[in-house]
N, C-alpha and C positions, 0 to 999 in steps of 0.2 A: 143796765146804766154803764155808757161806755165810758173808755180810758181816756181821761184829760191827758194831752199831747202837749206842749211847747217845745219852741226851738230857739235858741239864742246864738246872733253871731256878733261876735268879741272882736279881737284882732286877727283879722287873716284875710284870706282871698275870697271866701263864700263859696268856694268849690264844693264842700260836702252839703249844702242847701240847693246848688245846681244837679248833683250828681241824685239828691231825694227827688227834685221834682223830674230825673231823668227814669224817674220808677214808672212813670207813665200810666198805663191804667190798672197797676199796681196800688197806685194810692185811691182809686175807687173801692177797691175791696177794703183799702185799710180805713177808709173813712166810715164806713158799716161799721167799723169797731169801735173806732177811735174820733175824740171831738180834735181837732185842732185849736186850741185857743190860745196861742201866743207865739209870736213869730215877726222875722222879718217881711215874710209873705201875707202877713194880713192887719188890718187896718187896727190895734186895739192898743191904745195908749200905755195901760199902765198893767204891769206883770201881775196877773191873777194868784188869788188864793188857793191852797190845796190842790195843786197841780199832781198827777198821777208819775208822769214822766217828762224830764226836759233831754235835750239833747243839746249838748254844748258844742258850736262848732267855733274854733279860735282861741288864741292865748290871751292870757291877761295880761294888758301893756301899759294899764293907766290906771292911775285912782279912780277912773270911772267905771273901767272895767270891773276892778276890785270889789266897788260898791255895787255894780250890777249884780256880778254871780252872788253875792251873801245874800242878795235877796232874793234872788231865784233860789239859791240853795235854802233859805229857809222858808220858801213858799214851793217847795217840791219834794215829794217822796222820794223818789228815784232820779238821780245825776247822773248821764251818760256823755262822757266823753265822747265825742267823734272826731274824728281824722286827726291827723299829723300835729296839725298847730295846737290844739285843744290837747294831746297826750304826751306831746314833746316841744313844745313851743316852735319850732320848723323854722321857717322866713322869719317869723317876726321876733323870733330868740334870737337870731344870727346879730343882732345889734350890739347884746349884750356884753360881749365881747370886748367890744371896744366904745360903748358907750352912746346915745343918745345925739350930745353935743358932736362929737368925732363923726357921727354917720352924716349928720347934716350938713356939715362942714364939707363931708367929699362929695355928697350928692348936690351941692349948689357949686361943686366946682375950685374950692376954695385951698384944696389943697392936692395934690398931685394921687394918681393912684397908685394903689400899694401894689408891691412885689408880693410874690408868693413866703409867709412867714415872716412878712414886715409889719409891724406895729402901725397904729393909725398916728400916735402922737409922736 
């Protein structure tokens, strides 16, 4: 029986999924040993039960992300954090220092650019 593998993409840049695709012909060898059962690269709507390994890319940045990862955790035997966003929060976590509202105001040009060490508020 083949290992059932899934991937999930939360808040991040999708770079880890792109890097996975860049493994080229090694994906063919992997397909001989594993079934890719869920992820953004295939059209399956509901995360399946009894997944052996799920690779998690991206940070948990919303209530929806939290709900999704809890469902994935409940249905997966081994969960693997893949990349900086999943491990440290990386770019999605940078807004945590200031809060989402301040970041949106700054991005929309409603407050001036920051100087090094200056707070948003």
